[in-house]
C-alpha positions in Angstrom: 111.1 70.3 103.8 109.7 73.8 103.3 110.4 76.7 105.5 107.2 78.4 106.6 107.4 82.1 107.4 104.4 83.7 109.1 104.0 87.3 108.1 101.4 90.0 108.3 100.5 91.6 105.0 98.8 94.4 106.8 101.5 95.0 109.4 101.0 98.4 111.0 104.6 98.7 112.0 107.4 99.7 109.7 109.8 97.7 111.9 107.8 94.5 111.4 107.5 95.1 107.7 111.3 95.5 107.5 112.0 92.3 109.5 109.6 90.3 107.3 111.2 91.7 104.1 114.6 90.8 105.5 113.7 87.2 106.2 111.9 86.6 102.9 114.6 88.4 100.9 117.3 86.3 102.5 115.4 83.1 101.7 114.8 84.2 98.1 118.4 85.3 97.4 119.7 82.1 98.8 117.2 80.0 96.9 115.8 78.4 100.0 112.3 77.0 99.5 109.8 78.8 101.7 106.1 79.4 102.0 104.9 82.8 103.3 101.7 82.5 105.4 99.7 85.7 106.1 98.3 85.9 109.7 96.6 89.2 109.1 94.0 88.0 106.6 93.9 84.3 107.6 92.6 83.4 111.0 93.7 79.7 110.7 97.3 80.8 110.0 97.2 83.2 112.9 95.9 80.6 115.4 98.3 77.9 114.1 101.3 80.2 114.5 100.3 81.4 118.0 99.6 77.8 119.2 103.0 76.5 117.9 105.4 79.1 119.2 106.9 77.4 122.2 106.1 78.9 125.6 109.6 80.1 126.3 109.6 82.0 123.0 106.3 83.8 123.7 106.4 87.4 124.8 105.5 88.1 128.4 102.5 90.1 127.4 100.5 89.7 124.2 101.0 87.3 121.2 104.1 86.5 119.2 104.6 89.0 116.4 105.6 88.2 112.9 107.9 87.1 111.4 107.9 83.6 113.0 109.8 80.9 111.2 109.1 77.2 111.1 110.6 74.2 109.2 107.4 72.5 108.4 105.9 72.2 111.9 109.1 72.6 113.8 109.6 76.0 115.3 112.9 77.7 114.3 112.6 81.1 115.8 111.6 84.7 115.5 113.4 87.5 113.7 116.0 88.1 116.4 117.0 84.4 116.4 117.1 84.5 112.6 119.3 87.6 112.6 121.7 86.0 115.2 122.0 82.8 113.1 122.6 84.8 110.0 125.3 86.9 111.7 127.0 83.8 113.1 126.8 82.0 109.7 124.6 79.3 111.2 121.5 79.9 109.2 121.2 76.4 107.8 121.4 75.0 111.3 118.8 77.5 112.5 116.4 76.5 109.7 117.1 72.8 110.2 118.3 72.4 106.7 121.2 70.1 105.7 123.9 71.9 103.9 124.0 71.3 100.1 126.5 68.7 99.0 129.8 70.3 98.2 131.2 69.9 94.8 134.9 69.0 94.8 136.6 72.0 93.4 139.5 71.0 91.3 142.3 73.3 92.2 144.8 73.7 89.5 148.1 75.2 90.6 148.9 78.0 88.2 152.5 78.1 87.1 154.4 80.7 89.0 155.6 83.4 86.6 159.2 84.4 87.3 159.8 88.0 88.0 162.5 90.0 86.2 165.7 88.1 86.2 169.0 89.8 86.8 169.9 90.9 83.2 166.4 92.3 82.6 166.4 94.0 86.0 169.6 95.8 85.2 168.3 97.0 81.8 165.1 98.2 83.5 167.1 100.2 86.0 169.2 101.8 83.3 166.0 102.8 81.4 164.6 104.4 84.5 167.8 106.3 85.2 167.8 107.7 81.6 164.1 108.8 82.0 165.0 110.6 85.2 167.9 112.4 83.5 165.6 113.4 80.5 162.9 114.8 82.8 165.5 116.7 84.9 166.9 118.2 81.7 163.5 119.4 80.6 162.6 120.8 84.0 165.9 122.7 84.1 165.2 124.5 80.8 161.5 125.1 81.4 160.2 128.1 83.4 158.6 127.2 86.8 155.9 129.7 87.5 157.3 133.3 87.7 160.9 132.2 88.2 163.2 130.3 86.0 164.2 126.9 87.5 167.8 126.0 87.8 167.5 122.3 88.5 170.8 120.5 88.1 172.6 123.7 87.2 
């Protein structure tokens, strides 16, 4: 199965160009096989696309605009339907593609490292207290700006 994306190489609208790039870029980045078919330079592609977009998906006035997406000859949708499927994480269903087989991930439970046990925690608390006293002593003897600090005095 190949996804067929009907685009217009000579799209006059920046909005249409952006939508086409979004669809093609998504398919490329997700390694989904697709075929890009130009309707601007190929009358056969243009007629085929227009004839195969279902009546309920056609605009009220005019012809369907690119990008239009098909899975082989089965209509998937236009850009808005593609965007909605992408946002709802249902893109594979939208494209009519079976999800890739899932590899069984072997989950190894990492051993839980113990945190500081009681004797180490007490030593750590004593070290912190000594550091605080040293810092306070330095601060008490150092000038603070224009005035001499008298911390702890």
